[in-house]
VOLUMGU-954003 format. One record per residue: x, y, z of N, C-alpha, C in turn; residue number from 1; residue in three letters. Coordinates in steps of 0.001 Angstrom, whole numbers. Example, Ala and Ser with C-alpha at 12.3 -4.5 7.8 and 13.67 -1.06 7.14 Angstrom:
// VOLUMGU-954003
<rec><n_xx>13190</n_xx><n_yy>-5690</n_yy><n_zz>7800</n_zz><ca_xx>12300</ca_xx><ca_yy>-4500</ca_yy><ca_zz>7800</ca_zz><c_xx>13200</c_xx><c_yy>-3300</c_yy><c_zz>7800</c_zz><seq>1</seq><type>ALA</type></rec>
<rec><n_xx>12850</n_xx><n_yy>-2250</n_yy><n_zz>7080</n_zz><ca_xx>13670</ca_xx><ca_yy>-1060</ca_yy><ca_zz>7140</ca_zz><c_xx>12900</c_xx><c_yy>30</c_yy><c_zz>7870</c_zz><seq>2</seq><type>SER</type></rec>
This chain:
// VOLUMGU-954003
<rec><n_xx>6162</n_xx><n_yy>-10595</n_yy><n_zz>-3938</n_zz><ca_xx>5128</ca_xx><ca_yy>-10706</ca_yy><ca_zz>-2925</ca_zz><c_xx>4682</c_xx><c_yy>-12171</c_yy><c_zz>-2891</c_zz><seq>1</seq><type>MET</type></rec>
<rec><n_xx>4648</n_xx><n_yy>-12737</n_yy><n_zz>-1702</n_zz><ca_xx>4231</ca_xx><ca_yy>-14129</ca_yy><ca_zz>-1593</ca_zz><c_xx>2713</c_xx><c_yy>-14271</c_yy><c_zz>-1737</c_zz><seq>2</seq><type>ASN</type></rec>
<rec><n_xx>2277</n_xx><n_yy>-15471</n_yy><n_zz>-1966</n_zz><ca_xx>850</ca_xx><ca_yy>-15725</ca_yy><ca_zz>-2249</ca_zz><c_xx>-91</c_xx><c_yy>-15285</c_yy><c_zz>-1128</c_zz><seq>3</seq><type>GLU</type></rec>
<rec><n_xx>197</n_xx><n_yy>-15612</n_yy><n_zz>161</n_zz><ca_xx>-715</ca_xx><ca_yy>-15151</ca_yy><ca_zz>1223</ca_zz><c_xx>-845</c_xx><c_yy>-13631</c_yy><c_zz>1269</c_zz><seq>4</seq><type>PRO</type></rec>
<rec><n_xx>276</n_xx><n_yy>-12934</n_yy><n_zz>1082</n_zz><ca_xx>237</ca_xx><ca_yy>-11469</ca_yy><ca_zz>1086</ca_zz><c_xx>-544</c_xx><c_yy>-10962</c_yy><c_zz>-115</c_zz><seq>5</seq><type>THR</type></rec>
<rec><n_xx>-334</n_xx><n_yy>-11566</n_yy><n_zz>-1266</n_zz><ca_xx>-1073</ca_xx><ca_yy>-11192</ca_yy><ca_zz>-2479</ca_zz><c_xx>-2575</c_xx><c_yy>-11372</c_yy><c_zz>-2259</c_zz><seq>6</seq><type>ARG</type></rec>
<rec><n_xx>-2950</n_xx><n_yy>-12468</n_yy><n_zz>-1605</n_zz><ca_xx>-4366</ca_xx><ca_yy>-12728</ca_yy><ca_zz>-1331</ca_zz><c_xx>-4963</c_xx><c_yy>-11659</c_yy><c_zz>-412</c_zz><seq>7</seq><type>ASP</type></rec>
<rec><n_xx>-4191</n_xx><n_yy>-11240</n_yy><n_zz>588</n_zz><ca_xx>-4659</ca_xx><ca_yy>-10189</ca_yy><ca_zz>1501</ca_zz><c_xx>-4854</c_xx><c_yy>-8883</c_yy><c_zz>747</c_zz><seq>8</seq><type>ILE</type></rec>
<rec><n_xx>-3868</n_xx><n_yy>-8520</n_yy><n_zz>-84</n_zz><ca_xx>-3969</ca_xx><ca_yy>-7285</ca_yy><ca_zz>-861</ca_zz><c_xx>-5169</c_xx><c_yy>-7352</c_yy><c_zz>-1803</c_zz><seq>9</seq><type>VAL</type></rec>
<rec><n_xx>-5354</n_xx><n_yy>-8486</n_yy><n_zz>-2456</n_zz><ca_xx>-6494</ca_xx><ca_yy>-8656</ca_yy><ca_zz>-3366</ca_zz><c_xx>-7810</c_xx><c_yy>-8501</c_yy><c_zz>-2609</c_zz><seq>10</seq><type>LYS</type></rec>
<rec><n_xx>-7908</n_xx><n_yy>-9114</n_yy><n_zz>-1437</n_zz><ca_xx>-9114</ca_xx><ca_yy>-9006</ca_yy><ca_zz>-614</ca_zz><c_xx>-9385</c_xx><c_yy>-7548</c_yy><c_zz>-249</c_zz><seq>11</seq><type>TYR</type></rec>
<rec><n_xx>-8344</n_xx><n_yy>-6828</n_yy><n_zz>166</n_zz><ca_xx>-8514</ca_xx><ca_yy>-5428</ca_yy><ca_zz>556</ca_zz><c_xx>-8970</c_xx><c_yy>-4574</c_yy><c_zz>-621</c_zz><seq>12</seq><type>LEU</type></rec>
<rec><n_xx>-8425</n_xx><n_yy>-4810</n_yy><n_zz>-1796</n_zz><ca_xx>-8851</ca_xx><ca_yy>-4056</ca_yy><ca_zz>-2984</ca_zz><c_xx>-10310</c_xx><c_yy>-4362</c_yy><c_zz>-3296</c_zz><seq>13</seq><type>ILE</type></rec>
<rec><n_xx>-10694</n_xx><n_yy>-5621</n_yy><n_zz>-3162</n_zz><ca_xx>-12072</ca_xx><ca_yy>-6015</ca_yy><ca_zz>-3450</ca_zz><c_xx>-13072</c_xx><c_yy>-5443</c_yy><c_zz>-2446</c_zz><seq>14</seq><type>GLU</type></rec>
<rec><n_xx>-12606</n_xx><n_yy>-5104</n_yy><n_zz>-1217</n_zz><ca_xx>-13490</ca_xx><ca_yy>-4447</ca_yy><ca_zz>-249</ca_zz><c_xx>-13947</c_xx><c_yy>-3096</c_yy><c_zz>-777</c_zz><seq>15</seq><type>GLU</type></rec>
<rec><n_xx>-13109</n_xx><n_yy>-2490</n_yy><n_zz>-1615</n_zz><ca_xx>-13445</ca_xx><ca_yy>-1287</ca_yy><ca_zz>-2364</ca_zz><c_xx>-13815</c_xx><c_yy>-83</c_yy><c_zz>-1496</c_zz><seq>16</seq><type>ASN</type></rec>
<rec><n_xx>-13009</n_xx><n_yy>141</n_yy><n_zz>-457</n_zz><ca_xx>-13138</ca_xx><ca_yy>1371</ca_yy><ca_zz>329</ca_zz><c_xx>-11797</c_xx><c_yy>2087</c_yy><c_zz>285</c_zz><seq>17</seq><type>THR</type></rec>
<rec><n_xx>-11823</n_xx><n_yy>3358</n_yy><n_zz>567</n_zz><ca_xx>-10575</ca_xx><ca_yy>4121</ca_yy><ca_zz>594</ca_zz><c_xx>-9638</c_xx><c_yy>3551</c_yy><c_zz>1649</c_zz><seq>18</seq><type>THR</type></rec>
<rec><n_xx>-10177</n_xx><n_yy>3201</n_yy><n_zz>2798</n_zz><ca_xx>-9357</ca_xx><ca_yy>2670</ca_yy><ca_zz>3879</ca_zz><c_xx>-8721</c_xx><c_yy>1336</c_yy><c_zz>3493</c_zz><seq>19</seq><type>GLU</type></rec>
<rec><n_xx>-9502</n_xx><n_yy>457</n_yy><n_zz>2860</n_zz><ca_xx>-8960</ca_xx><ca_yy>-844</ca_yy><ca_zz>2475</ca_zz><c_xx>-7911</c_xx><c_yy>-687</c_yy><c_zz>1375</c_zz><seq>20</seq><type>SER</type></rec>
<rec><n_xx>-8128</n_xx><n_yy>225</n_yy><n_zz>447</n_zz><ca_xx>-7129</ca_xx><ca_yy>473</ca_yy><ca_zz>-603</ca_zz><c_xx>-5855</c_xx><c_yy>1055</c_yy><c_zz>18</c_zz><seq>21</seq><type>TRP</type></rec>
<rec><n_xx>-6017</n_xx><n_yy>1937</n_yy><n_zz>1004</n_zz><ca_xx>-4858</ca_xx><ca_yy>2508</ca_yy><ca_zz>1692</ca_zz><c_xx>-4044</c_xx><c_yy>1407</c_yy><c_zz>2343</c_zz><seq>22</seq><type>THR</type></rec>
<rec><n_xx>-4724</n_xx><n_yy>492</n_yy><n_zz>3024</n_zz><ca_xx>-4025</ca_xx><ca_yy>-615</ca_yy><ca_zz>3670</ca_zz><c_xx>-3328</c_xx><c_yy>-1503</c_yy><c_zz>2638</c_zz><seq>23</seq><type>GLU</type></rec>
<rec><n_xx>-4012</n_xx><n_yy>-1786</n_yy><n_zz>1542</n_zz><ca_xx>-3425</ca_xx><ca_yy>-2618</ca_yy><ca_zz>486</ca_zz><c_xx>-2174</c_xx><c_yy>-1953</c_yy><c_zz>-87</c_zz><seq>24</seq><type>ALA</type></rec>
<rec><n_xx>-2239</n_xx><n_yy>-652</n_yy><n_zz>-326</n_zz><ca_xx>-1078</ca_xx><ca_yy>63</ca_yy><ca_zz>-854</ca_zz><c_xx>72</c_xx><c_yy>99</c_yy><c_zz>144</c_zz><seq>25</seq><type>LEU</type></rec>
<rec><n_xx>-244</n_xx><n_yy>282</n_yy><n_zz>1424</n_zz><ca_xx>803</ca_xx><ca_yy>265</ca_yy><ca_zz>2449</ca_zz><c_xx>1507</c_xx><c_yy>-1092</c_yy><c_zz>2473</c_zz><seq>26</seq><type>CYS</type></rec>
<rec><n_xx>735</n_xx><n_yy>-2157</n_yy><n_zz>2362</n_zz><ca_xx>1324</ca_xx><ca_yy>-3501</ca_yy><ca_zz>2324</ca_zz><c_xx>2190</c_xx><c_yy>-3661</c_yy><c_zz>1086</c_zz><seq>27</seq><type>ILE</type></rec>
<rec><n_xx>1665</n_xx><n_yy>-3262</n_yy><n_zz>-69</n_zz><ca_xx>2411</ca_xx><ca_yy>-3413</ca_yy><ca_zz>-1326</ca_zz><c_xx>3708</c_xx><c_yy>-2595</c_yy><c_zz>-1302</c_zz><seq>28</seq><type>ALA</type></rec>
<rec><n_xx>3637</n_xx><n_yy>-1370</n_yy><n_zz>-816</n_zz><ca_xx>4834</ca_xx><ca_yy>-529</ca_yy><ca_zz>-715</ca_zz><c_xx>5840</c_xx><c_yy>-1173</c_yy><c_zz>236</c_zz><seq>29</seq><type>ILE</type></rec>
<rec><n_xx>5341</n_xx><n_yy>-1725</n_yy><n_zz>1324</n_zz><ca_xx>6212</ca_xx><ca_yy>-2374</ca_yy><ca_zz>2301</ca_zz><c_xx>6876</c_xx><c_yy>-3632</c_yy><c_zz>1785</c_zz><seq>30</seq><type>GLY</type></rec>
<rec><n_xx>6354</n_xx><n_yy>-4200</n_yy><n_zz>709</n_zz><ca_xx>6898</ca_xx><ca_yy>-5440</ca_yy><ca_zz>152</ca_zz><c_xx>7813</c_xx><c_yy>-5195</c_yy><c_zz>-1055</c_zz><seq>31</seq><type>MET</type></rec>
<rec><n_xx>8050</n_xx><n_yy>-3933</n_yy><n_zz>-1414</n_zz><ca_xx>8911</ca_xx><ca_yy>-3640</ca_yy><ca_zz>-2558</ca_zz><c_xx>10323</c_xx><c_yy>-4163</c_yy><c_zz>-2332</c_zz><seq>32</seq><type>LEU</type></rec>
<rec><n_xx>10868</n_xx><n_yy>-4774</n_yy><n_zz>-3386</n_zz><ca_xx>12218</ca_xx><ca_yy>-5336</ca_yy><ca_zz>-3305</ca_zz><c_xx>13079</c_xx><c_yy>-4769</c_yy><c_zz>-4430</c_zz><seq>33</seq><type>LYS</type></rec>
<rec><n_xx>14385</n_xx><n_yy>-4744</n_yy><n_zz>-4181</n_zz><ca_xx>15303</ca_xx><ca_yy>-4329</ca_yy><ca_zz>-5233</ca_zz><c_xx>15550</c_xx><c_yy>-5503</c_yy><c_zz>-6184</c_zz><seq>34</seq><type>ASP</type></rec>
<rec><n_xx>16391</n_xx><n_yy>-5297</n_yy><n_zz>-7173</n_zz><ca_xx>16612</ca_xx><ca_yy>-6337</ca_yy><ca_zz>-8176</ca_zz><c_xx>17328</c_xx><c_yy>-7562</c_yy><c_zz>-7609</c_zz><seq>35</seq><type>LYS</type></rec>
<rec><n_xx>17897</n_xx><n_yy>-7434</n_yy><n_zz>-6418</n_zz><ca_xx>18535</ca_xx><ca_yy>-8568</ca_yy><ca_zz>-5757</ca_zz><c_xx>17576</c_xx><c_yy>-9309</c_yy><c_zz>-4820</c_zz><seq>36</seq><type>GLU</type></rec>
<rec><n_xx>16349</n_xx><n_yy>-8804</n_yy><n_zz>-4734</n_zz><ca_xx>15349</ca_xx><ca_yy>-9447</ca_yy><ca_zz>-3896</ca_zz><c_xx>15337</c_xx><c_yy>-8990</c_yy><c_zz>-2448</c_zz><seq>37</seq><type>GLY</type></rec>
<rec><n_xx>16081</n_xx><n_yy>-7940</n_yy><n_zz>-2142</n_zz><ca_xx>16124</ca_xx><ca_yy>-7412</ca_yy><ca_zz>-775</ca_zz><c_xx>15029</c_xx><c_yy>-6371</c_yy><c_zz>-591</c_zz><seq>38</seq><type>LYS</type></rec>
<rec><n_xx>14356</n_xx><n_yy>-6417</n_yy><n_zz>577</n_zz><ca_xx>13308</ca_xx><ca_yy>-5441</ca_yy><ca_zz>863</ca_zz><c_xx>13891</c_xx><c_yy>-4032</c_yy><c_zz>891</c_zz><seq>39</seq><type>LEU</type></rec>
<rec><n_xx>13159</n_xx><n_yy>-3086</n_yy><n_zz>312</n_zz><ca_xx>13635</ca_xx><ca_yy>-1705</ca_yy><ca_zz>222</ca_zz><c_xx>13252</c_xx><c_yy>-853</c_yy><c_zz>1430</c_zz><seq>40</seq><type>LEU</type></rec>
<rec><n_xx>12172</n_xx><n_yy>-1200</n_yy><n_zz>2096</n_zz><ca_xx>11684</ca_xx><ca_yy>-398</ca_yy><ca_zz>3232</ca_zz><c_xx>11435</c_xx><c_yy>1048</c_yy><c_zz>2812</c_zz><seq>41</seq><type>ARG</type></rec>
<rec><n_xx>10571</n_xx><n_yy>1201</n_yy><n_zz>1834</n_zz><ca_xx>10230</ca_xx><ca_yy>2508</ca_yy><ca_zz>1283</ca_zz><c_xx>9158</c_xx><c_yy>3168</c_yy><c_zz>2158</c_zz><seq>42</seq><type>VAL</type></rec>
<rec><n_xx>9384</n_xx><n_yy>4415</n_yy><n_zz>2503</n_zz><ca_xx>8396</ca_xx><ca_yy>5216</ca_yy><ca_zz>3214</ca_zz><c_xx>8285</c_xx><c_yy>6558</c_yy><c_zz>2503</c_zz><seq>43</seq><type>PHE</type></rec>
<rec><n_xx>7075</n_xx><n_yy>7059</n_yy><n_zz>2385</n_zz><ca_xx>6867</ca_xx><ca_yy>8360</ca_yy><ca_zz>1756</ca_zz><c_xx>7222</c_xx><c_yy>9487</c_yy><c_zz>2716</c_zz><seq>44</seq><type>LEU</type></rec>
<rec><n_xx>7322</n_xx><n_yy>9136</n_yy><n_zz>4012</n_zz><ca_xx>7698</ca_xx><ca_yy>10097</ca_yy><ca_zz>5032</ca_zz><c_xx>8216</c_xx><c_yy>9302</c_yy><c_zz>6222</c_zz><seq>45</seq><type>ASN</type></rec>
<rec><n_xx>9164</n_xx><n_yy>9852</n_yy><n_zz>6976</n_zz><ca_xx>9690</ca_xx><ca_yy>9156</ca_yy><ca_zz>8156</ca_zz><c_xx>8645</c_xx><c_yy>9034</c_yy><c_zz>9265</c_zz><seq>46</seq><type>ASP</type></rec>
<rec><n_xx>7695</n_xx><n_yy>9941</n_yy><n_zz>9292</n_zz><ca_xx>6622</ca_xx><ca_yy>9926</ca_yy><ca_zz>10270</ca_zz><c_xx>5524</c_xx><c_yy>8973</c_yy><c_zz>9765</c_zz><seq>47</seq><type>ASP</type></rec>
<rec><n_xx>5288</n_xx><n_yy>7881</n_yy><n_zz>10479</n_zz><ca_xx>4368</ca_xx><ca_yy>6845</ca_yy><ca_zz>10008</ca_zz><c_xx>2957</c_xx><c_yy>7387</c_yy><c_zz>9749</c_zz><seq>48</seq><type>ILE</type></rec>
<rec><n_xx>2364</n_xx><n_yy>8180</n_yy><n_zz>10650</n_zz><ca_xx>1030</ca_xx><ca_yy>8718</ca_yy><ca_zz>10337</ca_zz><c_xx>1019</c_xx><c_yy>9559</c_yy><c_zz>9054</c_zz><seq>49</seq><type>PRO</type></rec>
<rec><n_xx>2101</n_xx><n_yy>10287</n_yy><n_zz>8812</n_zz><ca_xx>2185</ca_xx><ca_yy>11090</ca_yy><ca_zz>7588</ca_zz><c_xx>2343</c_xx><c_yy>10177</c_yy><c_zz>6370</c_zz><seq>50</seq><type>GLU</type></rec>
<rec><n_xx>3117</n_xx><n_yy>9119</n_yy><n_zz>6498</n_zz><ca_xx>3253</ca_xx><ca_yy>8126</ca_yy><ca_zz>5427</ca_zz><c_xx>1873</c_xx><c_yy>7575</c_yy><c_zz>5066</c_zz><seq>51</seq><type>HIS</type></rec>
<rec><n_xx>1106</n_xx><n_yy>7196</n_yy><n_zz>6068</n_zz><ca_xx>-232</ca_xx><ca_yy>6632</ca_yy><ca_zz>5829</ca_zz><c_xx>-1143</c_xx><c_yy>7671</c_yy><c_zz>5189</c_zz><seq>52</seq><type>ILE</type></rec>
<rec><n_xx>-1043</n_xx><n_yy>8923</n_yy><n_zz>5631</n_zz><ca_xx>-1859</ca_xx><ca_yy>9998</ca_yy><ca_zz>5040</ca_zz><c_xx>-1535</c_xx><c_yy>10166</c_yy><c_zz>3565</c_zz><seq>53</seq><type>ARG</type></rec>
<rec><n_xx>-263</n_xx><n_yy>10106</n_yy><n_zz>3222</n_zz><ca_xx>141</ca_xx><ca_yy>10239</ca_yy><ca_zz>1819</ca_zz><c_xx>-318</c_xx><c_yy>9038</c_yy><c_zz>989</c_zz><seq>54</seq><type>LEU</type></rec>
<rec><n_xx>-214</n_xx><n_yy>7847</n_yy><n_zz>1550</n_zz><ca_xx>-696</ca_xx><ca_yy>6660</ca_yy><ca_zz>844</ca_zz><c_xx>-2207</c_xx><c_yy>6759</c_yy><c_zz>642</c_zz><seq>55</seq><type>VAL</type></rec>
<rec><n_xx>-2911</n_xx><n_yy>7318</n_yy><n_zz>1629</n_zz><ca_xx>-4358</ca_xx><ca_yy>7505</ca_yy><ca_zz>1489</ca_zz><c_xx>-4669</c_xx><c_yy>8464</c_yy><c_zz>346</c_zz><seq>56</seq><type>LYS</type></rec>
<rec><n_xx>-3835</n_xx><n_yy>9484</n_yy><n_zz>155</n_zz><ca_xx>-4015</ca_xx><ca_yy>10392</ca_yy><ca_zz>-981</ca_zz><c_xx>-3886</c_xx><c_yy>9627</c_yy><c_zz>-2293</c_zz><seq>57</seq><type>GLN</type></rec>
<rec><n_xx>-2919</n_xx><n_yy>8722</n_yy><n_zz>-2364</n_zz><ca_xx>-2744</ca_xx><ca_yy>7902</ca_yy><ca_zz>-3560</ca_zz><c_xx>-3976</c_xx><c_yy>7029</c_yy><c_zz>-3775</c_zz><seq>58</seq><type>ILE</type></rec>
<rec><n_xx>-4460</n_xx><n_yy>6409</n_yy><n_zz>-2704</n_zz><ca_xx>-5649</ca_xx><ca_yy>5551</ca_yy><ca_zz>-2801</ca_zz><c_xx>-6845</c_xx><c_yy>6349</c_yy><c_zz>-3310</c_zz><seq>59</seq><type>ALA</type></rec>
<rec><n_xx>-7046</n_xx><n_yy>7529</n_yy><n_zz>-2760</n_zz><ca_xx>-8158</ca_xx><ca_yy>8374</ca_yy><ca_zz>-3210</ca_zz><c_xx>-8008</c_xx><c_yy>8728</c_yy><c_zz>-4675</c_zz><seq>60</seq><type>LYS</type></rec>
<rec><n_xx>-6804</n_xx><n_yy>9063</n_yy><n_zz>-5081</n_zz><ca_xx>-6560</ca_xx><ca_yy>9416</ca_yy><ca_zz>-6473</ca_zz><c_xx>-6875</c_xx><c_yy>8229</c_yy><c_zz>-7395</c_zz><seq>61</seq><type>SER</type></rec>
<rec><n_xx>-6419</n_xx><n_yy>7051</n_yy><n_zz>-7024</n_zz><ca_xx>-6686</ca_xx><ca_yy>5858</ca_yy><ca_zz>-7825</ca_zz><c_xx>-8182</c_xx><c_yy>5549</c_yy><c_zz>-7902</c_zz><seq>62</seq><type>LEU</type></rec>
<rec><n_xx>-8904</n_xx><n_yy>5860</n_yy><n_zz>-6839</n_zz><ca_xx>-10335</ca_xx><ca_yy>5597</ca_yy><ca_zz>-6788</ca_zz><c_xx>-11154</c_xx><c_yy>6728</c_yy><c_zz>-7418</c_zz><seq>63</seq><type>ARG</type></rec>
<rec><n_xx>-10492</n_xx><n_yy>7808</n_yy><n_zz>-7823</n_zz><ca_xx>-11183</ca_xx><ca_yy>8921</ca_yy><ca_zz>-8455</ca_zz><c_xx>-11906</c_xx><c_yy>9811</c_yy><c_zz>-7472</c_zz><seq>64</seq><type>GLY</type></rec>
<rec><n_xx>-11444</n_xx><n_yy>9802</n_yy><n_zz>-6208</n_zz><ca_xx>-12043</ca_xx><ca_yy>10644</ca_yy><ca_zz>-5175</ca_zz><c_xx>-11285</c_xx><c_yy>11965</c_yy><c_zz>-5072</c_zz><seq>65</seq><type>GLU</type></rec>
<rec><n_xx>-11903</n_xx><n_yy>12921</n_yy><n_zz>-4405</n_zz><ca_xx>-11261</ca_xx><ca_yy>14209</ca_yy><ca_zz>-4194</ca_zz><c_xx>-10580</c_xx><c_yy>14243</c_yy><c_zz>-2850</c_zz><seq>66</seq><type>LYS</type></rec>
């Protein structure tokens, strides 16, 4: 992850809302690379709204929400 992207993710985490954490996780997942440095394009679901819903579940879990 490059520095500007890292700064954005850090800012979103520091906002400390479920929505901001969801966005930060979506960015981080979108930046995953394989061992050769190629982007993986990982999605939890082919349907983008469903992918975001699942990432939001992860964010809530990390934040200790129900």
